[in-house]
C-alpha positions in Angstrom: 14.8 -43.7 22.4 17.5 -46.2 23.5 18.8 -48.1 26.5 21.8 -46.7 28.3 23.9 -48.5 30.9 25.2 -46.3 33.7 27.8 -47.7 36.1 27.6 -46.2 39.7 30.9 -46.1 41.4 29.4 -45.5 44.8 27.4 -48.8 44.7 29.4 -50.8 42.1 26.1 -51.5 40.3 24.9 -50.9 36.7 21.8 -48.8 36.2 19.6 -49.2 33.1 18.0 -46.0 31.7 15.6 -45.1 28.8 17.2 -42.0 27.2 16.9 -39.9 24.0 19.1 -37.4 22.3 17.9 -34.4 20.3 19.8 -31.7 18.4 18.8 -28.3 19.8 20.3 -25.1 18.4 23.2 -26.9 16.8 24.1 -29.0 19.9 23.2 -32.6 21.0 21.2 -32.7 24.2 20.5 -36.0 26.1 17.7 -36.4 28.5 16.6 -39.4 30.7 13.1 -40.5 29.9 12.7 -43.2 32.5 14.8 -45.0 35.1 14.5 -48.8 34.4 16.4 -50.3 37.3 19.6 -52.0 38.4 20.9 -54.7 36.1 21.5 -57.3 38.8 17.9 -57.1 40.0 16.5 -57.2 36.4 18.6 -60.3 35.6 16.5 -62.2 38.3 13.3 -61.4 36.2 14.5 -61.4 32.6 16.9 -63.9 30.8 18.5 -61.0 28.9 17.2 -57.7 30.4 19.3 -55.5 28.0 17.9 -57.2 24.9 14.4 -57.1 26.4 14.5 -53.4 27.1 16.2 -52.5 23.8 13.1 -54.1 22.1 10.9 -52.1 24.4 12.8 -48.9 23.5 12.1 -49.6 19.8 8.4 -50.1 20.5 8.2 -46.9 22.5 10.1 -45.0 19.7 7.5 -46.2 17.2 4.6 -45.2 19.4 6.2 -41.8 20.2 6.8 -41.1 16.5 3.2 -41.9 15.6 2.0 -39.7 18.5 4.3 -36.8 17.5 3.3 -37.1 13.8 -0.4 -36.8 14.8 0.5 -34.1 17.3 2.4 -32.1 14.6 -0.2 -32.8 11.9 -3.0 -31.0 13.8 -4.4 -28.0 12.1 -6.6 -25.1 13.2 -10.1 -25.5 12.0 -12.5 -22.7 10.9 -16.2 -23.3 10.7 -16.8 -20.6 8.1 -14.5 -19.2 5.4 -13.5 -15.5 5.6 -16.0 -13.0 4.2 -15.6 -9.3 4.0 -17.0 -7.7 7.1 -16.0 -10.4 9.6 -14.1 -8.9 12.6 -11.3 -11.5 12.6 -8.2 -9.5 13.5 -6.9 -9.6 17.1 -4.0 -8.2 18.9 -1.1 -10.4 19.9 1.2 -9.5 22.7 3.8 -12.3 22.2 6.8 -11.5 20.0 7.8 -14.7 18.2 9.1 -15.6 14.8 7.0 -14.1 12.0 5.1 -16.6 9.9 3.4 -13.6 8.3 6.5 -13.0 6.2 6.0 -16.2 4.2 3.3 -14.9 1.7 5.4 -11.7 1.3 8.5 -13.7 0.7 6.8 -15.7 -2.0 5.8 -12.6 -3.9 9.2 -11.0 -3.3 10.9 -14.0 -5.0 8.3 -14.3 -7.8 9.3 -10.7 -8.7 13.0 -11.8 -8.6 13.9 -8.8 -6.5 16.7 -10.8 -4.8 18.1 -11.6 -8.3 18.0 -7.9 -9.1 20.0 -6.9 -6.1 22.5 -9.8 -6.2 23.2 -9.0 -9.9 24.1 -5.4 -9.0 25.9 -6.3 -5.7 28.6 -8.0 -7.7 30.0 -4.6 -8.8 30.4 -3.3 -5.2 33.0 -4.1 -2.6 30.4 -4.4 0.2 30.8 -7.4 2.5 27.2 -7.3 3.6 24.2 -8.8 1.7 22.1 -6.0 0.1 19.3 -8.3 -0.7 18.9 -9.5 2.9 18.8 -5.8 4.1 16.2 -4.9 1.5 14.1 -7.9 2.4 14.3 -6.7 6.1 13.2 -3.2 5.1 10.3 -4.4 3.0 9.0 -7.2 5.3 9.6 -5.0 8.3 7.7 -2.1 6.8 4.7 -4.4 6.5 5.0 -6.5 9.6 6.5 -4.2 12.2 6.9 -0.7 10.7 9.3 1.8 12.3 12.6 3.4 11.8 15.5 1.7 10.1 17.1 1.1 13.5 13.9 -0.3 14.8 13.7 -2.6 11.8 17.2 -3.8 12.3 16.5 -4.6 16.0 13.5 -6.7 15.0 15.2 -8.5 12.1 15.7 -11.8 14.0 11.9 -12.2 14.0 12.1 -12.9 10.3 12.6 -16.5 9.2 15.7 -15.7 7.1 19.4 -15.0 7.3 19.7 -11.5 8.7 23.4 -11.3 9.5 24.2 -7.6 9.1 24.8 -4.7 11.4 22.8 -1.5 11.8 25.6 0.4 10.1 25.3 -1.9 7.1 21.6 -0.9 6.8 22.5 2.8 6.6 25.5 2.2 4.3 23.2 0.3 1.9 20.6 3.1 1.4 22.6 5.0 -1.2 23.0 1.8 -3.2 19.3 1.2 -3.2 18.6 4.8 -4.2 21.0 4.6 -7.1 19.0 1.8 -8.6 15.5 3.2 -8.1 14.7 3.7 -11.8 16.1 0.3 -12.8 14.2 -1.5 -10.1 10.9 0.1 -11.1 11.5 -0.9 -14.7 12.4 -4.5 -13.5 9.2 -4.7 -11.4 7.1 -3.4 -14.3 8.4 -6.1 -16.6 7.9 -8.8 -14.0 4.4 -7.7 -13.0 3.4 -7.5 -16.7 4.7 -11.1 -17.3 3.4 -12.7 -14.1 0.1 -11.0 -13.2 -0.9 -9.0 -16.3 -0.4 -5.3 -16.4 -3.4 -3.3 -17.8 -1.9 0.1 -18.7 -4.8 1.3 -20.8 -5.7 3.5 -17.8 -3.1 5.0 -15.5 -4.3 6.6 -12.3 -2.3 9.5 -10.8 -2.4 11.4 -7.6 -0.1 13.3 -5.2 0.2 13.3 -1.5 2.8 14.5 1.0 4.7 13.2 4.0 6.2 15.1 6.9 9.3 15.2 9.1 9.2 16.0 12.8 11.6 18.9 12.3 11.4 22.7 11.7 14.5 22.7 9.3 14.0 22.9 5.6 16.3 22.0 2.8 16.2 21.5 -1.0 13.7 18.6 -0.8 12.0 19.2 2.5 9.9 22.3 2.2 6.8 23.8 3.9 3.9 23.4 1.5 0.2 22.7 1.4 0.0 19.6 3.7 -2.8 17.2 3.1 -2.9 16.7 6.9 -2.7 20.5 7.6 0.6 20.1 9.4 3.2 22.9 9.8 6.3 20.7 9.5 8.4 20.5 6.2 7.0 18.0 3.8 7.9 16.1 0.7 5.6 15.5 -2.3 5.1 12.0 -3.7 3.4 11.3 -7.0 2.1 7.8 -7.6 1.0 6.1 -10.8 -1.2 3.0 -10.6 -2.7 0.7 -13.3 -6.3 -0.3 -13.6 -5.6 -3.5 -11.5 -4.6 -1.2 -8.6 -0.9 -2.2 -8.9 1.6 0.6 -8.5 3.7 1.3 -11.5 6.0 4.2 -10.6 6.5 7.0 -8.1 8.3 10.3 -8.0 9.5 12.6 -5.2 9.2 16.4 -5.3 10.0 19.2 -3.0 7.3 20.1 -0.5 6.4 23.4 -2.1 5.9 22.0 -5.6 2.4 22.6 -7.0 0.6 19.3 -7.7 0.0 20.2 -11.3 3.8 20.4 -11.9 4.4 16.8 -10.8 2.5 15.0 -13.6 4.8 16.0 -16.5 8.0 14.3 -15.0 6.0 11.2 -14.2 4.5 11.0 -17.8 8.1 11.4 -19.1 9.2 8.4 -17.0 6.3 6.3 -18.2 7.1 7.1 -21.9 10.9 7.0 -21.8 11.8 4.5 -19.1 8.8 2.1 -18.9 8.0 2.4 -22.7 4.3 2.6 -22.0 2.4 4.6 -24.7 -1.1 5.3 -25.9 -2.5 5.5 -22.3 -5.3 7.4 -20.7 -4.2 9.4 -17.6 -6.8 9.8 -14.9 -6.3 12.4 -12.1 -8.3 14.8 -9.9 -8.7 18.5 -10.2 -5.6 19.4 -8.2 -3.4 18.0 -11.0 -5.2 19.5 -13.9 -3.6 22.3 -15.9 -3.5 23.5 -19.5 0.2 22.4 -19.7 -0.7 18.9 -18.7 -3.6 18.7 -21.1 -1.5 19.9 -24.1 1.5 17.6 -23.2 -0.8 14.6 -23.3 -2.3 15.7 -26.6 1.2 16.2 -28.1 2.1 12.7 -27.1 -1.2 11.4 -28.6 -2.6 10.2 -25.4 -5.9 10.4 -23.5 -6.9 12.1 -20.2 -9.8 12.1 -17.8 -9.6 14.9 -15.3 -12.1 16.3 -12.8 -12.4 20.0 -12.9 -13.3 22.0 -9.8 -16.7 23.6 -10.6 -15.9 26.6 -8.4 -13.1 27.5 -10.8 -15.2 27.2 -14.0 -16.5 30.1 -16.0 -20.0 31.4 -15.9 -21.1 29.7 -19.1 -20.0 26.3 -17.8 -21.8 26.9 -14.5 -24.9 27.9 -16.4 -24.7 24.7 -18.4 -24.3 22.6 -15.3 -27.3 24.1 -13.6 -29.5 24.0 -16.7 -31.8 20.9 -16.3 -32.0 20.5 -20.1 -30.3 17.3 -21.4 -29.8 15.4 -18.1 -30.4 11.7 -18.0 -32.0 10.7 -14.7 -31.2 7.4 -12.9 -31.3 5.7 -9.5 -28.3 4.5 -7.6 -30.0 2.3 -5.0 -32.4 4.7 -3.3 -30.5 7.8 -4.2 -31.1 9.9 -7.4 -28.4 10.4 -10.0 -28.2 12.4 -13.2 -25.7 13.1 -15.9 -25.2 14.8 -19.3 -22.4 15.6 -21.7 -21.2 17.9 -24.5 -18.2 18.2 -26.7 -17.0 21.8 -27.1 -13.9 23.8 -27.9 -12.2 24.8 -24.7 -9.6 27.5 -24.1 -6.7 26.6 -21.8 -3.6 28.5 -20.7 -0.3 27.0 -21.8 3.2 28.1 -20.6 5.8 29.3 -23.0 8.8 27.8 -21.3 11.2 30.2 -23.1 9.6 33.3 -21.8 7.6 32.0 -18.8 4.5 33.7 -20.1 1.1 32.1 -20.7 -0.7 31.9 -23.9 -4.2 30.7 -24.8 -4.8 27.5 -26.8 -8.1 26.1 -27.9 -8.6 22.3 -27.7 -11.6 20.0 -28.3 -12.9 18.5 -25.0 -15.7 16.3 -23.9 -17.3 17.6 -20.8 -19.4 15.2 -18.6 -21.4 16.6 -15.7 -23.0 14.3 -13.1 -24.9 14.9 -9.9 -25.6 12.5 -7.1 -27.9 12.8 -4.2 -25.4 11.1 -1.9 -22.7 13.5 -3.0 -24.9 16.5 -2.3 -25.8 15.2 1.2 -22.1 14.6 2.0 -21.1 18.1 0.7 -23.7 19.8 2.9 -22.9 17.7 5.9 -19.2 18.6 5.6 -19.9 22.3 5.1 -22.2 22.4 8.1 -19.4 20.8 10.2 -16.9 23.4 8.9 -19.3 26.3 9.6 -19.9 25.0 13.2 -16.2 24.7 13.8 -15.5 28.2 12.4 -18.3 29.6 14.5 -16.7 28.1 17.6 -13.0 28.6 16.8 -12.7 31.0 13.8 -11.6 34.6 13.6 -12.3 37.6 11.4 -8.8 37.4 9.9 -9.1 33.8 8.8 -10.9 33.2 5.4 -10.1 29.5 5.1 -12.4 26.5 5.6 -15.8 27.4 7.1 -14.6 30.9 7.9 -15.2 32.0 4.3 -18.9 31.8 5.0 -18.7 34.6 7.5 -18.5 38.3 6.6 -17.3 41.0 8.9 -19.5 44.0 9.3 -18.0 47.2 10.8 -20.1 48.2 13.8 -19.0 51.9 14.3 -18.7 53.8 11.0 -17.3 57.1 12.3 -18.3 60.3 10.4 -15.0 61.4 8.9 -12.9 60.3 11.9 -10.1 57.8 11.7 -11.0 54.6 13.5 -8.0 53.3 15.5 -9.6 50.0 16.3 -12.4 48.6 14.2 -15.1 46.5 15.8 -16.7 43.7 13.7 -19.8 41.6 13.9 -19.3 38.2 12.2 -22.3 37.3 10.2 -23.1 34.4 8.0 -22.8 35.3 4.4 -26.1 33.9 3.2 -25.5 34.9 -0.5 -22.2 33.0 -0.7 -23.7 30.0 1.2 -26.6 29.8 -1.2 -24.3 30.1 -4.2 -22.1 27.2 -3.1 -25.1 25.0 -2.1 -26.5 25.4 -5.5 -23.6 23.4 -6.9 -23.5 20.7 -4.2 -23.3 17.2 -5.5 -22.2 18.2 -9.0 -19.0 17.0 -10.6 -17.4 18.0 -13.9 -15.2 15.6 -15.8 -13.1 16.9 -18.7 -11.7 14.4 -21.2 -10.6 13.8 -24.8 -11.7 10.2 -24.7 -14.5 9.1 -27.0 -15.7 5.8 -28.4 -16.9 4.5 -31.7 -20.2 5.5 -33.3 -22.3 3.3 -35.6 -21.3 5.2 -38.7 -17.5 5.1 -38.0 -15.2 3.2 -40.3 -13.8 0.1 -38.5 -10.1 0.0 -37.4 -8.0 -2.8 -36.0 -6.1 -1.1 -33.2 -7.5 -0.8 -29.6 -7.4 3.0 -30.0 -6.4 5.8 -32.3 -5.7 9.5 -32.0 -7.8 11.7 -34.2 -6.8 14.9 -36.0 -9.2 16.9 -33.7 -7.1 15.8 -30.7 -9.7 13.3 -29.5 -8.5 9.8 -28.2 -10.9 7.2 -29.7 -11.2 3.8 -28.1 -12.3 0.9 -30.5 -15.6 0.4 -28.7 -18.5 2.6 -27.6 -17.7 4.8 -24.6 -20.7 6.3 -22.9 -20.8 9.0 -20.3 -21.3 6.4 -17.6 -18.2 4.5 -18.9 -16.1 7.7 -18.4 -17.6 8.3 -14.9 -16.8 4.7 -14.0 -13.2 5.1 -15.2 -12.8 8.2 -13.1 -14.3 6.6 -10.0 -11.4 4.2 -10.0 -9.3 7.0 -8.7 -10.4 6.2 -5.1 -8.1 3.2 -5.2 -5.0 5.3 -5.4 -6.3 7.4 -2.5 -6.7 4.2 -0.6 -3.1 3.3 -1.4 -1.9 6.5 0.2 -4.0 5.7 3.3 -2.3 2.3 3.4 1.2 3.9 3.3 0.4 6.4 6.0 -1.8 4.3 8.4 -0.4 0.8 8.0 3.1 1.1 6.6 3.8 4.2 8.7 5.7 5.9 5.9 5.6 9.1 7.9 7.0 10.7 9.9 10.3 10.1 8.0 13.4 9.7 10.2 16.2 9.7 7.6 17.7 13.0 6.4 20.1 12.5 3.5 18.7 12.7 0.0 19.7 9.2 -0.9 18.3 7.8 2.3 15.0 9.5 1.7 14.9 8.0 -1.8 15.7 4.5 -0.4 13.0 4.9 2.3 10.3 5.6 -0.3 11.6 2.8 -2.6 11.1 0.2 0.1 7.7 1.6 0.9 6.8 1.4 -2.8 7.9 -2.2 -3.1 5.9 -3.0 0.2 2.8 -1.5 -1.3 3.2 -3.4 -4.6 3.6 -6.7 -2.7 0.5 -6.0 -0.7 -1.5 -5.2 -3.8 -0.3 -8.4 -5.5 -1.3 -10.3 -2.4 -4.7 -8.7 -2.6 -4.9 -9.7 -6.3 -3.9 -13.3 -5.5 -6.7 -13.6 -2.9 -9.3 -12.4 -5.4 -9.7 -9.1 -3.6 -11.9 -10.9 -1.1 -10.1 -9.6 2.0 -9.9 -6.0 3.2 -6.2 -5.1 2.9 -6.1 -3.5 6.4 -7.3 -6.7 8.0 -4.9 -8.8 5.9 -2.0 -6.7 7.2 -3.1 -6.9 10.8 -3.4 -10.7 10.6 -0.1 -11.2 8.9 1.5 -9.1 11.7 -0.2 -11.3 14.3 0.8 -14.6 12.7 3.8 -15.8 14.7 5.3 -19.0 16.1 6.9 -19.3 19.5 9.1 -22.2 20.7 7.0 -24.6 22.8 9.6 -27.4 23.2 12.9 -28.3 21.7 12.6 -27.8 17.9 8.8 -27.5 18.1 7.0 -24.2 17.6 3.4 -23.3 18.5 1.4 -21.1 16.1 -0.1 -18.0 17.6 -3.4 -16.4 16.4 -4.2 -17.9 13.0 -7.5 -16.7 11.5 -9.7 -17.7 8.6 -8.1 -14.7 6.8 -4.7 -16.5 7.1 -6.3 -19.7 6.0 -7.6 -17.9 2.8 -4.2 -16.4 2.1 -2.5 -19.8 2.6 -4.9 -21.6 0.3 -4.5 -18.9 -2.4 -0.7 -19.3 -2.2 -0.4 -23.0 -1.5 1.2 -22.4 1.9 0.2 -24.3 5.0 -0.1 -21.5 7.5 -2.6 -22.9 10.0 -0.9 -25.9 11.6 -1.1 -25.9 15.4 2.6 -26.8 15.6 5.7 -26.8 13.3 9.0 -28.4 13.6 12.1 -26.3 12.9 12.6 -28.5 9.8 9.1 -27.7 8.6 9.7 -24.0 9.0 12.9 -24.3 6.9 11.0 -26.1 4.2 8.2 -23.4 4.2 10.8 -20.7 3.8 12.5 -22.6 1.0 9.2 -23.1 -0.7 8.6 -19.3 -0.9 12.0 -18.9 -2.7 11.4 -21.3 -5.6 
């Protein structure tokens, strides 16, 4: 604050004013704080009015600075820390600058993704910044998911330099796609170094994503949609480590059988990422004789579930035989398990002729039954039967319809029946047969542990001549079951990509654009999983995403921004990452410093 003298031509008098000048959006703006009075009148009161009011201006400036500092140092307070189950997330209608990008930016720069893109951008003639565009695609996918055009329109909400056109976004997609494998390798190396990568267990699963179109091409094909949609789909296989961190992904045409996707992914793990001696864990849809044998040839381990409905009669008899089961309690529910190691015959493809041949391998089979699983299976079946009873038809044999048989009403004596009439009846025999196996799961594996009479060895695992993968520790049936149960985390990752990251429907059409789309989604998922790891997995990921989206600042006065909707979830994230995310107000300079801090 200072004193300004203003000469009035109309009166011929000099007016004294308290004024202050601030820089707003690159320009100096002056405003009058207070009108002091005319100089000739003030000289009757003060010996030197100008000197007097200059001192007053200094005192006011000091008081104002102290007030502003206290004003700007105010923080939101939370009586209790965040605990899982607290309904903290709220919807925010205002669209301000996203403060939620700061934790994402910190992880993005820890992974040196910007360095990766800048290093490769040097070899192009592009005038735009590939790294800025990729940041916008990744942060936008998490904070305001939508099409590429929608992301570009929202880019100014990010606290970063986003000076590029919508055409630049689309031009950059082939560049991103061409470096997909190299980026995944770079990320694997950085994750291993910074956060620890446990690759002893690799979880694998497949899902699919749809387009809102009827047109098919080489990649987009109609197939078995996980969401029972009729549109063309694309298959995506995802590999994840035992810390829930994504390792790699692969895209396949929509009509590719799930079991045919694992082999290419294992090849990438072995050849590109140089990960060897691992145990692959997958569900029954991925299992095949070819996959089993390929893992054995590469001296690896596997833990697969096997659909009981597709097992032979001897295996079903073993499952239903009560002999050998160990009975436990899981809370109030009953649980039992047993195991055996037997020679198993699998079908393997001769790729030269396309024919199948039988191969015998040693396999450890673990059967477990849970009361909760049984109750859920019967509840789901009853729902399917009720739906089939209401909406089903005699021609449909899928879902609950398979439990209905069609009985011909009029069996004519030697006459051709032009139109048959049916009575739909519940197939009690089939229903009873299926209910008998409710709650049972069969796990097939070649993983074993050490026994008391084994000779000691130094490595964490070894591959035995009988094709068993031995870990250097005891491995019980419950250990194998526990390893397999970790597969639900990859299913959760798919739900995150579909529900929160809005990976589908997919709007781009070109092959390279599709690859770039999934690459940005993969990096978004990895960043979220690392954020979850940094916060000790104490926060539900869905709530974390919602609160990051809601965390915004809006301009309150010149160069001062008001924080909107902080929560104790945001406080926990900020504490974990050493970022001050719950101040009531921020100056423009403080926001710049926060952004710079995430880039160190």
